[in-house]
C-alpha positions in Angstrom: 132.8 138.5 187.6 130.9 135.6 188.7 131.3 133.7 192.0 131.6 130.0 191.9 130.6 127.7 194.7 132.2 124.3 195.1 129.8 121.6 195.7 130.8 118.8 197.9 132.0 115.7 196.1 132.2 112.3 197.6 135.0 111.2 195.6 137.3 114.3 195.6 140.6 113.8 194.2 143.0 114.1 197.4 146.8 114.0 197.0 149.5 112.6 199.5 152.0 115.3 200.4 155.7 114.3 202.1 157.1 116.9 204.3 160.5 116.4 205.6 160.9 118.7 208.9 164.4 118.5 209.4 165.9 122.2 209.7 162.4 124.0 209.2 161.1 126.3 211.8 158.2 125.0 214.0 155.7 127.6 213.1 156.3 127.9 209.4 156.0 124.1 209.3 152.7 124.0 210.9 151.5 126.9 208.5 152.7 124.8 205.6 151.0 121.6 206.9 147.6 123.6 207.5 147.5 124.9 204.1 147.7 121.4 202.6 145.2 119.9 205.3 142.6 122.7 204.7 143.3 122.6 200.9 144.0 126.2 200.2 146.4 125.4 197.9 143.7 124.4 195.4 141.7 126.5 193.0 138.6 125.0 194.2 139.1 125.9 197.6 135.7 126.8 199.9 135.9 127.1 203.6 132.7 124.9 204.0 134.1 122.0 202.1 136.5 119.5 203.2 138.6 119.1 199.9 142.0 119.2 201.7 144.9 116.4 201.2 146.7 114.0 202.8 150.1 114.9 204.5 152.9 112.8 205.8 155.7 114.7 208.1 158.9 112.6 208.6 162.0 113.9 210.9 160.0 115.9 213.3 162.5 115.5 215.9 165.0 117.6 213.8 162.4 120.7 213.7 164.0 124.0 214.7 162.9 126.4 217.4 163.9 130.1 217.3 164.9 132.1 220.2 164.6 130.2 223.8 161.5 128.4 223.3 163.3 125.1 223.7 164.0 125.9 227.3 161.1 128.4 228.4 157.9 127.1 226.5 155.8 124.5 228.1 153.0 122.5 226.2 149.9 121.5 227.9 147.9 118.5 227.2 144.3 118.2 228.2 142.3 114.7 227.7 
């Protein structure tokens, strides 16, 4: 079997994905978004080439967290 290496293409075909976050679990939603952004859903995936797609997420305020994360988890930001 032959290994195929992709070459960077300036005019890569990028697709827009629309994801509705209402009712989805936070971690599974993040994983789904990461797959599209990195381009792992394509047959021409190579880790060293940016061939990912664009993602729009709506209804992010309706995302579901499991357990007691809403109360206990603290998010930190460093600027």
